[in-house]
ZAVEXVO-224921 format. One line per field, with one value per residue (C-alpha): residue number from 1; chain; x, y, z. Coordinates in nm, 4 decimals. Layout:
N
k [NUM,...] .
c [A,...] .
X [X,...] .
Y [Y,...] .
Z [Z,...] .
//
This chain:
382
k [1,2,3,4,5,6,7,8,9,10,11,12,13,14,15,16,17,18,19,20,21,22,23,24,25,26,27,28,29,30,31,32,33,34,35,36,37,38,39,40,41,42,43,44,45,46,47,48,49,50,51,52,53,54,55,56,57,58,59,60,61,62,63,64,65,66,67,68,69,70,71,72,73,74,75,76,77,78,79,80,81,82,83,84,85,86,87,88,89,90,91,92,93,94,95,96,97,98,99,100,101,102,103,104,105,106,107,108,109,110,111,112,113,114,115,116,117,118,119,120,121,122,123,124,125,126,127,128,129,130,131,132,133,134,135,136,137,138,139,140,141,142,143,144,145,146,147,148,149,150,151,152,153,154,155,156,157,158,159,160,161,162,163,164,165,166,167,168,169,170,171,172,173,174,175,176,177,178,179,180,181,182,183,184,185,186,187,188,189,190,191,192,193,194,195,196,197,198,199,200,201,202,203,204,205,206,207,208,209,210,211,212,213,214,215,216,217,218,219,220,221,222,223,224,225,226,227,228,229,230,231,232,233,234,235,236,237,238,239,240,241,242,243,244,245,246,247,248,249,250,251,252,253,254,255,256,257,258,259,260,261,262,263,264,265,266,267,268,269,270,271,272,273,274,275,276,277,278,279,280,281,282,283,284,285,286,287,288,289,290,291,292,293,294,295,296,297,298,299,300,301,302,303,304,305,306,307,308,309,310,311,312,313,314,315,316,317,318,319,320,321,322,323,324,325,326,327,328,329,330,331,332,333,334,335,336,337,338,339,340,341,342,343,344,345,346,347,348,349,350,351,352,353,354,355,356,357,358,359,360,361,362,363,364,365,366,367,368,369,370,371,372,373,374,375,376,377,378,379,380,381,382] .
c [A,A,A,A,A,A,A,A,A,A,A,A,A,A,A,A,A,A,A,A,A,A,A,A,A,A,A,A,A,A,A,A,A,A,A,A,A,A,A,A,A,A,A,A,A,A,A,A,A,A,A,A,A,A,A,A,A,A,A,A,A,A,A,A,A,A,A,A,A,A,A,A,A,A,A,A,A,A,A,A,A,A,A,A,A,A,A,A,A,A,A,A,A,A,A,A,A,A,A,A,A,A,A,A,A,A,A,A,A,A,A,A,A,A,A,A,A,A,A,A,A,A,A,A,A,A,A,A,A,A,A,A,A,A,A,A,A,A,A,A,A,A,A,A,A,A,A,A,A,A,A,A,A,A,A,A,A,A,A,A,A,A,A,A,A,A,A,A,A,A,A,A,A,A,A,A,A,A,A,A,A,A,A,A,A,A,A,A,A,A,A,A,A,A,A,A,A,A,A,A,A,A,A,A,A,A,A,A,A,A,A,A,A,A,A,A,A,A,A,A,A,A,A,A,A,A,A,A,A,A,A,A,A,A,A,A,A,A,A,A,A,A,A,A,A,A,A,A,A,A,A,A,A,A,A,A,A,A,A,A,A,A,A,A,A,A,A,A,A,A,A,A,A,A,A,A,A,A,A,A,A,A,A,A,A,A,A,A,A,A,A,A,A,A,A,A,A,A,A,A,A,A,A,A,A,A,A,A,A,A,A,A,A,A,A,A,A,A,A,A,A,A,A,A,A,A,A,A,A,A,A,A,A,A,A,A,A,A,A,A,A,A,A,A,A,A,A,A,A,A,A,A,A,A,A,A,A,A,A,A,A,A,A,A,A,A,A,A,A,A,A,A,A,A,A,A,A,A,A,A,A,A] .
X [-5.8726,-5.5075,-5.2399,-5.2386,-4.9723,-4.8871,-5.0088,-4.8605,-4.8515,-4.6844,-4.4106,-4.2801,-3.9312,-3.6942,-3.3777,-3.6407,-4.0191,-3.9283,-3.6594,-3.5968,-3.5392,-3.2245,-3.1159,-3.4753,-3.3672,-3.4086,-3.7594,-3.8998,-3.6101,-3.6873,-4.0383,-3.9753,-3.7024,-3.9614,-4.2029,-3.9169,-3.8285,-4.1735,-4.2525,-3.9287,-3.9823,-4.3358,-4.2774,-4.5103,-4.5269,-4.5757,-4.7963,-4.7468,-5.0481,-4.7915,-4.6473,-4.3326,-4.0681,-4.1820,-4.0849,-4.0589,-3.6783,-3.4797,-3.1547,-2.9239,-3.0141,-3.3733,-3.2964,-3.0395,-3.2591,-3.5804,-3.2961,-3.1095,-3.4974,-3.5945,-3.3021,-3.3721,-3.7317,-3.5825,-3.3158,-3.5926,-3.7840,-4.0860,-4.2781,-4.3300,-4.6280,-4.6912,-4.9227,-4.7906,-4.9267,-4.9341,-4.5606,-4.3586,-4.5840,-4.3887,-4.6333,-4.3299,-4.0921,-4.1800,-3.9106,-3.9702,-3.8333,-3.4679,-3.4347,-3.5656,-3.7652,-4.1062,-4.3788,-4.5694,-4.9637,-5.1069,-5.4710,-5.3964,-5.4773,-5.2347,-5.2754,-5.1566,-5.2030,-5.5371,-5.6670,-5.7740,-5.6011,-5.6728,-5.4184,-5.4602,-5.1929,-5.3393,-5.5659,-5.7307,-6.1167,-6.2924,-5.9980,-6.0435,-6.4146,-6.3449,-6.0695,-6.2819,-6.5439,-6.2893,-6.1783,-6.3122,-6.5707,-6.3341,-6.1341,-6.1451,-5.9253,-5.8820,-5.5144,-5.5219,-5.3985,-5.6508,-5.8298,-6.1545,-6.4243,-6.5438,-6.2244,-6.1736,-6.5234,-6.6133,-6.2225,-6.0111,-6.0957,-6.1892,-6.1266,-6.4278,-6.5915,-6.7124,-7.0369,-6.8423,-6.6221,-6.7227,-6.7377,-6.5306,-6.6049,-6.2200,-6.0480,-5.7087,-5.5772,-5.2907,-5.2825,-5.4876,-5.2405,-5.4646,-5.5045,-5.8778,-6.1510,-6.4602,-6.8049,-7.0044,-7.2220,-7.0425,-7.1771,-7.3722,-7.5521,-7.3194,-7.1428,-6.7930,-6.4874,-6.2092,-5.8803,-5.6187,-5.2772,-5.2121,-4.8565,-4.5719,-4.3963,-4.4958,-4.5460,-4.6773,-4.6487,-5.0010,-5.0357,-5.0853,-4.7842,-4.9173,-4.8221,-4.9039,-4.9071,-5.1376,-5.1601,-5.4482,-5.6151,-5.8899,-6.1064,-6.2280,-6.3816,-6.4021,-6.1124,-6.0274,-5.6950,-5.4702,-5.3130,-4.9673,-4.7818,-4.4486,-4.1620,-4.1825,-3.9970,-4.1691,-4.3891,-4.5371,-4.7873,-4.8342,-5.0901,-4.9346,-5.2548,-5.1295,-4.8975,-4.8411,-4.8768,-4.5795,-4.3582,-4.4544,-4.3254,-4.0058,-3.9254,-3.8845,-4.1829,-4.1085,-3.7593,-3.9480,-4.1626,-3.9048,-3.7597,-4.0766,-4.0782,-3.9048,-3.9204,-3.7620,-3.5976,-3.4245,-3.4888,-3.2395,-3.0112,-3.1035,-3.4795,-3.4594,-3.4719,-3.8519,-4.0569,-4.2167,-4.5260,-4.5706,-4.8817,-4.8877,-5.0670,-4.8842,-4.9852,-4.7680,-4.4389,-4.1310,-4.3184,-4.0972,-3.7782,-3.8760,-4.0148,-3.7441,-3.4694,-3.6513,-3.6408,-3.2579,-3.1230,-3.3371,-3.6217,-3.6956,-3.9242,-4.2462,-4.3317,-4.6559,-4.8147,-5.2131,-5.4720,-5.7303,-6.0278,-6.2959,-6.2071,-6.1849,-5.9128,-5.6502,-5.4952,-5.1735,-4.9057,-4.5436,-4.5473,-4.7803,-4.5855,-4.2376,-4.3900,-4.4846,-4.1563,-3.9405,-4.1408,-4.1154,-3.7575,-3.6728,-3.8120,-3.6690,-3.3155,-3.3451,-3.2246,-2.9334,-2.8572,-2.5889,-2.8511,-3.1661,-2.9417,-2.9004,-3.2587,-3.3883,-3.0991,-3.3000,-3.6226,-3.5687,-3.3890,-3.5399,-3.2851,-3.1802,-2.8478,-2.6712,-2.8101,-2.6195,-2.3289,-2.3140,-2.3591,-2.0901,-1.8412,-1.9040,-1.8515,-1.5100,-1.4374,-1.5349,-1.3281,-1.0187,-1.0668,-1.0279,-0.7788,-0.5620,-0.6387,-0.5117,-0.2200,-0.1216,-0.1708,0.0366,0.3242,0.2819,0.3096,0.5573] .
Y [-11.3116,-11.3056,-11.6061,-11.7802,-12.0608,-12.3455,-12.7033,-12.9894,-13.3892,-13.7133,-13.5961,-13.9773,-13.8404,-14.1262,-14.1784,-14.3033,-14.4038,-14.7815,-14.9797,-15.2178,-14.9053,-14.7089,-14.4896,-14.3308,-14.0918,-13.7329,-13.6791,-13.6376,-13.4088,-13.1746,-13.1541,-13.0943,-12.8111,-12.6008,-12.6442,-12.4558,-12.2296,-12.1215,-12.0580,-11.8560,-11.6592,-11.5655,-11.5525,-11.8164,-12.0772,-12.4478,-12.7291,-13.0836,-13.3256,-13.6942,-13.9080,-13.6892,-13.9798,-14.3103,-14.5485,-14.5866,-14.7201,-14.4524,-14.4449,-14.1448,-13.9345,-13.8699,-13.7740,-13.5501,-13.3713,-13.3071,-13.1259,-12.9677,-12.7810,-12.7406,-12.5534,-12.3321,-12.2393,-12.1758,-11.9520,-11.7613,-11.8073,-11.9209,-12.1893,-12.5457,-12.7732,-13.1352,-13.4549,-13.7942,-14.0487,-14.4265,-14.4372,-14.2953,-14.3075,-14.3590,-14.2730,-14.2068,-13.9883,-13.8489,-13.8907,-13.4670,-13.4434,-13.4976,-13.1489,-12.9187,-12.6518,-12.8201,-12.8289,-13.1783,-13.0801,-13.3945,-13.3429,-13.0053,-12.6875,-12.4024,-12.0780,-11.9557,-11.5183,-11.5912,-11.9194,-12.1794,-12.5158,-12.8880,-13.1643,-13.5398,-13.8326,-14.0940,-14.3264,-14.6313,-14.7157,-14.6098,-14.4325,-14.1707,-14.1000,-14.0640,-13.7909,-13.6365,-13.5263,-13.4158,-13.1136,-12.7542,-12.6105,-12.2670,-12.4820,-12.2925,-12.5986,-12.9731,-13.1136,-13.5086,-13.8150,-14.0533,-14.3003,-14.1047,-14.2657,-13.9575,-13.9697,-14.3728,-14.4334,-14.7957,-14.8627,-15.0382,-14.9972,-14.6044,-14.5296,-14.2667,-14.0042,-13.6123,-13.7329,-13.8220,-13.4981,-13.2612,-12.8640,-12.7837,-12.6844,-12.6583,-13.0287,-13.0512,-13.4356,-13.6241,-13.9989,-13.9861,-13.9229,-13.6818,-13.3114,-13.3133,-13.1247,-13.2906,-13.1602,-13.3322,-13.2811,-13.2747,-13.4589,-13.1451,-13.0993,-12.8182,-12.8385,-12.9314,-12.9303,-13.1761,-13.0773,-13.3230,-13.1794,-13.5119,-13.6713,-13.4306,-13.6805,-13.9638,-14.2609,-14.5146,-14.5316,-14.5028,-14.1777,-13.8762,-13.6650,-13.3236,-13.3195,-12.9559,-12.8288,-12.5916,-12.2203,-12.2075,-11.8188,-11.6599,-11.3772,-11.3750,-11.7395,-11.7848,-12.0097,-12.1373,-12.3429,-12.2241,-12.5246,-12.4109,-12.6834,-12.8327,-12.9437,-13.3073,-13.5562,-13.5701,-13.8569,-14.0564,-14.3337,-14.5390,-14.8115,-15.0442,-15.2333,-15.3336,-15.3765,-14.9956,-14.8563,-15.0618,-15.0098,-14.6300,-14.6379,-14.8521,-14.6698,-14.3071,-14.2490,-14.2821,-14.0657,-13.7832,-13.7754,-13.7534,-13.4587,-13.2839,-13.3538,-13.0454,-12.7776,-12.4754,-12.4068,-12.7638,-12.9761,-13.1140,-13.3900,-13.6309,-13.5844,-13.5093,-13.8680,-13.9326,-14.1921,-14.4159,-14.6536,-14.8798,-15.1231,-15.3442,-15.6254,-15.9551,-16.1039,-15.8879,-16.0291,-15.9288,-15.6514,-15.6472,-15.7060,-15.4264,-15.1595,-15.2128,-15.1446,-14.8463,-14.6694,-14.7703,-14.5213,-14.2348,-14.3143,-14.5021,-14.7673,-14.9659,-15.2573,-15.4268,-15.6520,-15.5899,-15.8373,-15.9071,-15.9384,-15.9646,-16.3133,-16.6115,-16.8652,-16.6740,-16.8144,-16.9329,-16.9350,-16.8609,-16.4604,-16.4434,-16.6855,-16.5057,-16.1863,-16.3296,-16.4865,-16.2080,-15.9650,-16.1327,-16.2169,-15.8697,-15.7576,-16.0817,-16.0206,-15.6366,-15.4895,-15.6844,-15.6442,-15.9846,-16.1937,-16.0868,-16.1377,-16.5168,-16.5379,-16.3695,-16.5950,-16.9071,-16.8221,-16.7156,-17.0196,-17.3137,-17.5312,-17.4480,-17.6558,-17.5249,-17.1222,-17.2068,-17.3204,-17.0065,-16.7921,-16.9584,-16.9425,-16.5336,-16.5432,-16.6958,-16.4615,-16.1763,-16.2617,-16.3878,-16.0398,-15.8197,-16.0342,-15.9407,-15.6095,-15.5705,-15.7392,-15.5264,-15.1957,-15.3700,-15.3972,-15.0657,-14.8914,-15.1612] .
Z [6.3683,6.5222,6.5539,6.9050,6.8880,6.5881,6.6661,6.5415,6.5724,6.4761,6.4163,6.4827,6.5021,6.3510,6.1190,5.8867,5.8832,5.7023,5.8591,5.5438,5.3408,5.5978,5.3054,5.3067,5.5941,5.7516,5.6583,6.0162,6.1192,5.8288,5.8750,6.2594,6.1616,5.9182,6.2350,6.4370,6.2189,6.1381,6.5275,6.5599,6.2707,6.3844,6.7562,6.8630,7.1172,6.9839,7.0930,7.0351,7.0185,7.0735,6.8772,6.8887,6.9051,6.6962,6.9628,7.3205,7.2827,7.0994,6.9153,7.0089,6.6537,6.7110,7.0565,6.9505,6.6934,6.9618,7.2028,6.9155,6.8158,7.1609,7.2417,6.9616,7.1263,7.4470,7.3267,7.1567,7.4995,7.2964,7.5222,7.4118,7.5339,7.5016,7.5405,7.4774,7.2420,7.2512,7.0577,7.2644,7.6157,7.9325,8.2544,8.4505,8.2544,7.9309,7.6435,7.5886,7.9686,7.8032,7.7416,8.0264,7.7979,7.6705,7.9893,7.9871,8.0286,8.0749,8.2670,8.3060,8.2521,8.0668,7.8886,7.6021,7.4931,7.7097,7.5592,7.7773,7.6867,7.9171,7.7293,7.7626,7.6602,7.5150,7.7013,7.6328,7.5509,7.9013,8.0645,7.8143,7.8211,8.2183,8.1536,7.9035,8.2217,8.4125,8.1595,8.3161,8.1522,8.1742,7.8533,7.5286,7.3260,7.4206,7.2984,7.3332,7.1267,7.0173,6.7796,6.6591,6.5255,6.3535,6.1833,6.1376,6.0379,6.0383,6.0026,6.3114,6.6570,6.7542,7.1540,7.1783,6.9546,7.0002,7.1782,7.4738,7.4854,7.7840,7.8181,7.5019,7.1420,7.0062,7.0097,6.8986,6.8286,6.7122,6.6132,6.2227,5.9801,5.7569,5.7774,5.8250,6.0317,6.1187,6.3122,6.5872,6.8867,7.2441,7.5820,7.6173,7.3182,7.1657,6.8363,6.8293,6.6011,6.6140,6.3773,6.2931,6.1449,6.0094,6.0207,5.9621,5.6517,5.4705,5.7302,5.5131,5.1305,5.1253,5.2757,5.0953,5.0060,5.0936,5.5083,5.7057,6.0347,6.1967,6.3056,6.5826,6.5390,6.6820,6.7728,7.1179,7.1848,6.8440,6.6975,6.3533,6.1899,5.9258,5.7445,5.6605,5.3794,5.4527,5.2052,5.2168,5.0064,4.6224,4.5539,4.2770,4.1931,3.8824,3.8206,3.5065,3.4364,3.0435,2.8240,2.6873,3.0603,3.1301,2.7997,2.8600,3.1587,3.1245,2.7565,2.9232,3.0710,3.4135,3.3468,3.2068,3.5021,3.7526,3.5580,3.6397,3.9944,4.0541,4.3480,4.4096,4.6260,4.5960,4.8866,5.0996,4.9573,5.2155,5.1382,4.7476,4.6132,4.5723,4.6609,4.4084,4.3716,4.1159,4.1129,3.8198,3.6861,3.7871,3.4382,3.2312,3.1631,3.3109,3.4602,3.8016,3.6781,3.3775,3.6734,3.8669,3.5876,3.4398,3.8218,3.8913,4.1483,4.0337,4.3268,4.6176,4.4305,4.6032,4.3641,4.4258,4.1987,4.2001,4.3344,4.1313,4.3704,4.0946,4.0616,4.2668,4.1777,3.9999,3.6475,3.7367,3.4707,3.4170,3.4024,3.7121,3.9465,3.7937,3.8851,4.2304,4.3490,4.1976,4.3978,4.7256,4.6535,4.6062,4.9583,5.1430,5.0035,5.0945,4.7485,4.7253,4.3444,4.3580,4.4911,4.3396,3.9901,4.1187,4.1629,3.8494,3.6508,3.7936,3.7762,3.4038,3.2933,3.1445,3.3238,3.6887,3.6423,3.3526,3.5100,3.7965,3.6323,3.4101,3.7156,3.8784,3.6016,3.5799,3.9843,3.9036,3.6155,3.8299,4.1238,3.8995,3.7384,4.0395,4.1493,3.8648,3.8847,4.2539,4.1276,3.8693,4.0770,4.3525,4.0885,4.0176,4.3346,4.4145] .
//
């Protein structure tokens, strides 16, 4: 089995996957850089199955990164072929055309190392079935970007299934953010394999942290894929369901875990701070505040109160209400420490008027101290 080309999809090039958390920056750029470096090191062409960019209207940074990586492939004379996904879809001028090297292969054949491929841009239900029927019988591998029932099962609104596919037995697809292979039967009654490499970095906190791209290998007309792992931002999830687990997390347990999240060689500084997802029982007193304090600046925190679906009407007490309110306030204030401090003080107080007066007094004292310090520095410099 020899390697023919590299396949990836769902790079979703953007500064970050979370618009409200600009500090989580650079993940998609680093993943694409690794894929290109692999192509260069092994002299392999690249095929991209859609959602190269995250949105239809882009800032300069993702376009700059895209062009820089395509320039590397051009300098090495390694072809790049691509189809469009629904995220960056433009039927008139594709975003990848910002660089002259990549080749758009929508509804056309292209050949890599003797392998016949056919590309299809994302299409809605109905149109994609028609496009499948147009795939030539000579095609070895179909490249597309669709929502497959075979992958989604009973979730969402799938656009197609493997039984819709005509004339091919191997399909490389984007859209599904999970690395997996599914088998089925195509429209001609032949076995067909569906290969999904998944996204190249986490696009949602619920995604798996392990990310890959594929190397397509073959022998004659027999093909398979070899997943190659990507170095991505570290991630750890917690479920704090009782007082003991909360206490352990907040009194050194989390800090010890972070110390173990070390990779070698070290990750780039931009993606070195890990992601942490903490789900907690909202009945635990001061849970959100304690978790936030324990994590501090050691990680990017995603903190969620768990919903007990086994009960109907939830018990309402001060701890539950406080955790709910602080969780919401923390998100709405976009991690503003000063504003969160004020909101927390008011929620913790028995008398809001007294608490507000105390916070106002502290604010005035801090402002006075700052003014005094600034005046002293001015006198010294004079």
